[in-house]
Steps between C-alpha positions, in 0.01 A plus 500: 500500500259509208181696560165345410206726421170355615186593303202626695292179469780296661587742781253347749716186477823690580385699801400794281854563377549646153879437478691223672871425508555132426796269499609287208714494190222393260137597459398157634708551815368852554137391461572193714636726775178703493294181491674369809415821685150537356344157422174648365703713259671187370163331439394797286822507293580132440287210384532159664796401281729788592435690178361852497124528474411571138358841586815619681766689306840575651748761382857568607602860436209534254598185305245217480664189647328283236746650250798460735561182699151480651519415872874434464558866405787633708448797731751710688500768765260787420322317215126563496268203461149605401206265535219591262176299510325483165175693477209389290161644438279645245 
């Protein structure tokens, strides 16, 4: 199963877990699996249309999915899916 790393700000929505094994063969399926288990997590990741929130960046094995196949990016056993919320400030 792919492993999803959960950033600290989202951990309260995943029972405090930092790394979660998830099922799926694409990024969308993996994040959907987590969303089914943790509905509040899904609300923080996706907008109302099923697209990622604009401030959420997702990487598979350190590659930004925006430069791959976006949510259709394929994942396999032992891939690491990193969720990185954008940070702003001044």
